[in-house]
C-alpha positions as CSV (number, residue, x, y, z in Angstrom):
1,X,-5.3,-4.4,7.9
2,X,-8.2,-4.2,10.5
3,X,-9.3,-7.1,12.3
4,X,-12.6,-6.0,14.5
5,X,-13.9,-2.9,12.5
6,X,-17.4,-3.4,10.9
7,X,-19.9,-1.2,9.1
8,X,-23.4,-2.5,9.8
9,X,-25.0,-3.5,6.8
10,X,-27.5,-0.8,6.2
11,X,-25.9,1.2,8.9
12,X,-25.2,4.2,6.6
13,X,-27.1,6.7,4.5
14,X,-26.5,9.4,2.2
15,X,-29.1,12.3,1.4
16,X,-29.6,13.1,-2.5
17,X,-26.8,15.3,-4.1
18,X,-28.4,18.6,-4.9
19,X,-27.1,21.1,-7.4
20,X,-24.7,24.3,-6.4
21,X,-27.2,27.1,-5.4
22,X,-30.1,24.5,-5.4
23,X,-32.3,23.3,-2.6
24,X,-29.6,23.0,0.1
25,X,-27.9,26.1,-0.6
26,X,-29.0,28.1,2.5
27,X,-28.8,25.5,5.4
28,X,-25.9,25.1,7.7
29,X,-24.4,21.8,6.7
30,X,-23.8,20.8,10.1
31,X,-27.1,21.6,11.5
32,X,-28.7,19.9,8.5
33,X,-26.4,16.9,8.5
34,X,-27.2,16.4,12.4
35,X,-31.0,16.7,11.6
36,X,-30.9,14.2,8.7
37,X,-28.8,12.0,10.9
38,X,-31.4,12.3,13.9
39,X,-34.3,11.4,11.6
40,X,-32.4,8.5,10.1
41,X,-31.7,7.2,13.5
42,X,-35.2,7.3,14.5
43,X,-36.4,5.5,11.2
44,X,-34.0,2.9,11.7
45,X,-34.9,2.5,15.4
46,X,-31.3,3.0,16.3
47,X,-30.5,5.0,20.0
48,X,-28.0,7.7,18.9
49,X,-26.6,7.6,22.4
50,X,-24.9,4.3,21.8
51,X,-22.4,6.4,19.8
52,X,-19.0,6.8,21.8
53,X,-17.3,9.2,19.2
54,X,-18.2,11.4,16.3
55,X,-16.1,12.0,13.3
56,X,-17.3,15.3,11.7
57,X,-16.3,15.3,7.9
58,X,-16.6,19.0,6.8
59,X,-14.3,20.7,4.0
60,X,-16.3,23.9,3.8
61,X,-16.6,25.8,7.0
62,X,-20.1,26.7,8.4
63,X,-21.1,29.0,11.3
64,X,-20.2,27.5,14.6
65,X,-17.6,25.0,13.1
66,X,-15.5,25.9,15.9
67,X,-17.7,23.6,18.1
68,X,-18.0,21.0,15.0
69,X,-18.2,17.2,16.1
70,X,-19.7,17.9,19.8
71,X,-22.3,20.3,18.7
72,X,-23.3,17.6,15.9
73,X,-23.3,14.9,18.4
74,X,-25.7,16.9,20.8
75,X,-28.1,18.1,18.0
76,X,-28.5,14.7,16.5
77,X,-29.4,13.0,20.1
78,X,-25.7,11.6,21.0
79,X,-25.2,14.6,23.4
80,X,-22.5,12.7,25.6
81,X,-20.4,11.9,22.5
82,X,-17.3,13.9,22.2
83,X,-15.8,13.9,18.7
84,X,-13.4,15.8,16.4
85,X,-13.4,17.5,12.7
86,X,-12.0,15.9,9.9
87,X,-11.1,17.9,6.7
88,X,-9.5,16.3,3.6
89,X,-11.5,17.7,0.9
90,X,-12.8,14.8,-1.4
91,X,-10.9,12.0,0.6
92,X,-12.7,13.3,3.8
93,X,-14.9,10.4,4.1
94,X,-12.3,7.6,3.5
95,X,-10.1,9.2,6.1
96,X,-13.0,9.4,8.5
97,X,-13.7,5.8,8.1
98,X,-10.0,4.9,8.5
99,X,-9.8,7.0,11.8
100,X,-12.8,5.4,13.2
101,X,-11.8,1.9,12.1
102,X,-8.8,2.7,13.8
103,X,-10.2,3.5,17.2
104,X,-12.6,0.7,17.1
105,X,-10.0,-2.0,16.0
106,X,-7.7,-0.6,19.0
107,X,-10.7,-1.1,21.5
108,X,-10.7,2.7,22.3
109,X,-14.3,2.7,21.2
110,X,-17.4,0.6,20.5
111,X,-19.5,2.3,18.4
112,X,-18.5,5.6,16.2
113,X,-20.1,7.5,13.9
114,X,-19.0,9.5,10.7
115,X,-21.1,12.3,9.8
116,X,-20.1,13.9,6.4
117,X,-21.6,17.2,5.6
118,X,-20.8,19.9,3.2
119,X,-22.3,22.9,1.5
120,X,-20.1,24.4,-1.3
121,X,-23.2,26.7,-2.3
122,X,-22.8,30.0,-0.5
123,X,-19.4,29.2,0.8
124,X,-17.9,31.3,3.4
125,X,-15.8,34.4,2.6
126,X,-13.1,34.6,5.2
127,X,-11.3,37.8,6.2
128,X,-8.2,38.4,8.3
129,X,-7.1,41.9,9.6
130,X,-4.2,43.2,8.3
131,X,-3.0,46.6,9.8
132,X,0.2,46.4,7.7
133,X,-1.8,46.2,4.5
134,X,-2.0,49.1,2.0
135,X,-4.5,51.3,3.6
136,X,-5.4,48.7,6.3
137,X,-6.5,46.4,3.4
138,X,-7.8,42.8,4.7
139,X,-6.7,39.7,3.7
140,X,-9.4,37.6,2.4
141,X,-10.1,33.9,0.9
142,X,-13.2,32.4,-0.8
143,X,-13.2,29.1,0.6
144,X,-14.7,27.6,-2.8
145,X,-13.6,29.7,-5.7
146,X,-9.9,30.6,-4.9
147,X,-9.1,27.1,-3.5
148,X,-10.6,25.2,-6.9
149,X,-8.6,28.1,-8.8
150,X,-5.3,27.4,-7.1
151,X,-3.2,25.1,-4.8
152,X,-1.2,27.1,-2.7
153,X,1.5,24.7,-3.1
154,X,1.8,25.0,-6.8
155,X,-0.4,27.8,-8.0
156,X,-2.3,25.2,-10.4
157,X,-6.0,25.0,-10.7
158,X,-7.6,21.5,-10.5
159,X,-8.4,21.4,-14.0
160,X,-4.7,21.8,-14.8
161,X,-3.7,18.7,-12.9
162,X,-6.4,16.8,-15.0
163,X,-5.2,18.2,-18.2
164,X,-1.4,17.7,-17.3
165,X,-2.3,13.9,-16.7
166,X,-4.3,13.8,-20.0
167,X,-1.4,15.0,-22.0
168,X,1.5,12.9,-20.2
169,X,-0.7,9.8,-21.0
170,X,-2.0,10.8,-24.2
171,X,-5.4,10.6,-23.5
172,X,-7.7,11.8,-26.3
173,X,-10.9,13.9,-26.4
174,X,-12.7,11.1,-27.9
175,X,-11.8,8.8,-25.1
176,X,-13.0,11.5,-22.7
177,X,-16.5,12.0,-24.1
178,X,-16.7,8.1,-24.6
179,X,-16.2,7.3,-21.2
180,X,-18.1,10.3,-20.0
181,X,-21.1,9.0,-21.7
182,X,-20.5,5.6,-20.4
183,X,-20.8,7.3,-16.7
184,X,-24.2,8.5,-17.6
185,X,-25.2,5.3,-19.0
186,X,-24.2,3.7,-15.7
187,X,-25.9,6.3,-13.4
188,X,-29.2,5.7,-15.5
189,X,-29.1,2.1,-14.1
190,X,-29.5,3.5,-10.7
191,X,-32.5,5.2,-11.9
192,X,-34.1,2.2,-13.2
193,X,-37.8,0.6,-11.7
194,X,-38.0,3.9,-9.7
195,X,-34.7,4.2,-8.4
196,X,-34.6,0.7,-6.9
197,X,-30.6,0.8,-6.5
198,X,-30.7,4.4,-4.9
199,X,-33.6,3.5,-2.4
200,X,-31.5,1.0,-1.1
201,X,-29.4,3.6,0.6
202,X,-30.6,7.1,-0.2
203,X,-32.6,8.8,2.6
204,X,-34.5,12.1,2.1
205,X,-33.4,15.2,3.5
206,X,-35.8,17.9,4.8
207,X,-34.9,21.4,4.2
208,X,-36.6,24.7,5.3
209,X,-38.4,26.7,2.6
210,X,-39.6,29.2,5.0
211,X,-40.1,29.5,8.9
212,X,-43.1,27.7,8.6
213,X,-42.7,25.5,5.7
214,X,-40.2,22.8,4.7
215,X,-39.7,20.3,1.7
216,X,-38.5,16.9,1.3
217,X,-35.7,16.2,-1.4
218,X,-36.0,12.7,-2.2
219,X,-33.8,12.4,-5.4
220,X,-30.6,14.0,-6.9
221,X,-30.9,17.3,-7.9
222,X,-29.1,19.0,-10.9
223,X,-28.3,16.0,-13.0
224,X,-27.8,17.1,-16.8
225,X,-29.2,15.1,-19.4
226,X,-26.3,14.1,-21.7
227,X,-25.9,12.3,-25.0
228,X,-23.0,11.7,-27.7
229,X,-24.0,14.5,-29.9
230,X,-24.4,17.2,-27.0
231,X,-20.7,16.3,-25.7
232,X,-19.4,16.4,-29.1
233,X,-20.8,19.9,-29.5
234,X,-19.1,21.2,-26.2
235,X,-15.8,23.3,-26.3
236,X,-12.8,22.0,-24.3
237,X,-12.5,24.4,-21.1
238,X,-8.8,24.6,-21.9
239,X,-8.0,25.3,-25.7
240,X,-5.3,22.2,-25.9
241,X,-7.0,20.0,-23.3
242,X,-9.6,17.2,-23.4
243,X,-12.2,18.2,-21.1
244,X,-15.3,20.1,-21.8
245,X,-17.9,20.9,-18.9
246,X,-19.3,17.7,-19.4
247,X,-16.4,15.8,-18.6
248,X,-16.0,17.2,-15.3
249,X,-18.2,17.4,-12.2
250,X,-20.1,20.0,-10.4
251,X,-20.5,21.4,-6.9
252,X,-23.3,20.0,-5.0
253,X,-24.7,19.8,-1.4
254,X,-25.2,16.9,0.4
255,X,-24.5,14.9,3.9
256,X,-24.0,11.2,4.7
257,X,-23.7,9.0,7.7
258,X,-21.9,5.9,8.3
259,X,-21.5,3.9,11.9
260,X,-18.3,1.8,12.2
261,X,-18.4,-0.4,15.2
262,X,-17.4,-4.1,16.4
263,X,-18.4,-7.2,14.6
264,X,-20.7,-7.9,17.6
265,X,-22.3,-4.4,17.7
266,X,-22.5,-4.6,13.7
267,X,-24.7,-7.7,13.6
268,X,-27.0,-5.9,16.2
269,X,-27.4,-2.9,14.0
270,X,-27.4,-4.7,10.7
271,X,-30.5,-4.7,8.2
272,X,-29.4,-8.3,7.5
273,X,-27.4,-9.7,9.9
274,X,-25.7,-12.3,7.7
275,X,-24.2,-9.7,5.6
276,X,-21.2,-8.4,7.5
277,X,-19.3,-5.2,5.9
278,X,-15.6,-5.4,7.1
279,X,-13.1,-2.5,7.0
280,X,-10.2,-4.1,5.5
281,X,-7.3,-1.8,4.6
282,X,-6.7,1.9,4.0
283,X,-4.0,3.3,1.6
284,X,-3.0,6.8,0.9
285,X,-0.7,8.7,-1.6
286,X,0.5,11.9,-2.8
287,X,1.6,12.2,-6.6
288,X,3.9,14.9,-8.3
289,X,2.9,18.4,-8.2
290,X,0.0,19.4,-10.2
291,X,-0.9,15.8,-11.5
292,X,-3.7,15.1,-8.8
293,X,-5.8,12.4,-11.0
294,X,-2.5,10.1,-10.9
295,X,-2.8,9.9,-6.9
296,X,-5.6,7.3,-6.5
297,X,-3.8,4.5,-8.3
298,X,-1.1,4.6,-5.8
299,X,-3.2,4.7,-2.8
300,X,-5.3,1.6,-4.3
301,X,-1.8,-0.2,-4.6
302,X,-1.0,0.6,-1.1
303,X,-4.6,-0.5,0.2
304,X,-4.2,-3.7,-1.8
305,X,-0.6,-4.5,-0.3
306,X,-1.7,-4.0,3.0
307,X,-4.8,-6.3,2.5
308,X,-2.8,-8.9,0.8
309,X,-4.8,-8.6,-2.1
310,X,-4.9,-8.2,-5.9
311,X,-6.7,-6.1,-8.0
312,X,-8.3,-8.9,-9.8
313,X,-9.8,-10.1,-6.7
314,X,-11.7,-6.8,-6.2
315,X,-15.5,-7.5,-7.0
316,X,-16.5,-4.0,-7.1
317,X,-14.6,-0.6,-7.9
318,X,-15.8,3.1,-7.1
319,X,-13.4,5.8,-8.1
320,X,-14.2,9.8,-7.6
321,X,-14.5,11.3,-10.9
322,X,-14.0,15.3,-10.8
323,X,-12.5,14.9,-14.1
324,X,-12.7,12.0,-16.4
325,X,-8.8,11.8,-16.8
326,X,-9.2,10.3,-13.3
327,X,-11.3,7.3,-14.7
328,X,-8.8,7.3,-17.6
329,X,-5.6,7.0,-15.6
330,X,-7.0,4.6,-13.0
331,X,-7.8,2.1,-15.6
332,X,-4.5,2.1,-17.3
333,X,-2.5,2.3,-14.2
334,X,-4.3,-0.9,-12.8
335,X,-4.9,-2.6,-15.9
336,X,-8.5,-2.4,-15.9
337,X,-11.4,-2.0,-18.4
338,X,-12.5,1.7,-18.0
339,X,-16.2,0.5,-18.6
340,X,-16.2,-2.0,-15.8
341,X,-16.1,0.0,-12.7
342,X,-18.1,3.1,-11.4
343,X,-21.4,1.0,-11.9
344,X,-24.5,3.2,-11.0
345,X,-22.6,6.3,-11.6
346,X,-19.8,8.5,-10.0
347,X,-19.4,12.0,-8.7
348,X,-18.8,13.1,-12.4
349,X,-22.7,12.6,-13.1
350,X,-24.1,13.5,-9.7
351,X,-21.9,16.2,-8.2
352,X,-19.3,16.9,-5.5
353,X,-20.2,18.0,-2.2
354,X,-16.7,17.6,-0.9
355,X,-16.7,15.6,2.3
356,X,-20.1,13.3,1.4
357,X,-18.6,12.4,-2.1
358,X,-16.6,9.4,-1.1
359,X,-18.9,8.4,1.5
360,X,-21.7,7.9,-1.3
361,X,-19.0,5.8,-3.4
362,X,-18.3,3.6,-0.3
363,X,-22.2,3.2,0.2
364,X,-23.0,2.3,-3.2
365,X,-20.2,0.1,-3.3
366,X,-21.3,-1.7,-0.3
367,X,-24.8,-2.1,-1.9
368,X,-23.5,-3.2,-5.5
369,X,-21.2,-5.9,-3.7
370,X,-24.0,-7.1,-1.9
371,X,-26.2,-7.6,-5.0
372,X,-23.3,-9.4,-6.4
373,X,-23.3,-12.0,-3.5
374,X,-20.6,-10.5,-1.6
375,X,-16.9,-10.1,-2.1
376,X,-14.2,-7.3,-1.9
377,X,-15.1,-3.7,-2.9
378,X,-12.6,-0.7,-3.1
379,X,-13.3,3.1,-3.2
380,X,-10.8,5.4,-4.1
381,X,-10.4,9.1,-4.9
382,X,-8.3,12.3,-5.3
383,X,-8.3,15.1,-2.9
384,X,-6.7,18.5,-2.9
385,X,-3.0,18.8,-2.5
386,X,-2.3,16.0,-5.3
387,X,-3.5,13.5,-2.9
388,X,-5.6,10.6,-2.6
389,X,-7.3,7.9,-0.2
390,X,-8.3,4.4,-0.8
391,X,-10.3,2.0,1.2
392,X,-11.2,-1.6,1.0
393,X,-14.1,-3.5,2.6
394,X,-15.3,-6.9,2.8
395,X,-19.0,-7.5,2.1
396,X,-20.5,-10.7,3.1
């Protein structure tokens, strides 16, 4: 459990999530993330040179990722800051915040910054020379398609892990469609009053259209309208499964930033000095092979144990939902009402850009908890390799 690791209230942003091959498809995610962070720091009148260390979360490689965090720090105006890259697929953000909190809590750094930036669109194709291959054929990998299609440890694709969990726990197509529709209804609440909830934390992203023209993307791009009738008409992707394309997420591009610092510095940087956000505990887990959606529940239990809390003491819960089986399992394993968490939507609805995914869930959880008057917020989500991470923060 952490004692002195804080996120300034309002000391974070996320850009809109943009659909695969949409507005952000041609921008280097590290360059775009650094440029967006620089604009955000300026908008908040925060000097980026106060950053002691940068944690760059990137799961989909980009040109010049070899330089990674120090390069990003230089571009965003924190040129003296060293840093490191963190890669853990969807759990990258929670793990980055965990590492930042460890460093601050130990006294190693005063102020750290987590920049989460990914672009699955136009993902890289890597080749390695293989002189011993037939005819000198190279070894090749598509970073997105190949890794979604098969975990090299099990040979199973990610959808199969969700269907394995659905079969083991007896979840039905009807349950899947009903809960999927609920998630879209919750997301609609974030759009009410001209997106009042989203405007609490969402920062527009500026992207080049040509060498002379840029455009500002201010809202999520690519969310599909959904209805009970529409979901019912969709076929399951696997013949014996429960997941249609409506009951699983879609790739997206985005970036997000989160400051992690001491209590004293957090008060200085906070949008509301009375609203403290303390990083409390982190939990991690790996479940049995090819059952990825089961891992978050175990990671939550470990985080709760480390914090000395029970699930009924948590006011806000956000779960990464690449497949609706993730939410069905979490609710059953923890004894939760599946309709009671993931308010204002989840990645099932607005997309899955890898590293920024859980950053947005964490930011939304903080803002939702603040609206509720404070309390504990829990964010969890699965990641590649049948793993998961959970983070608990105390708001107020």
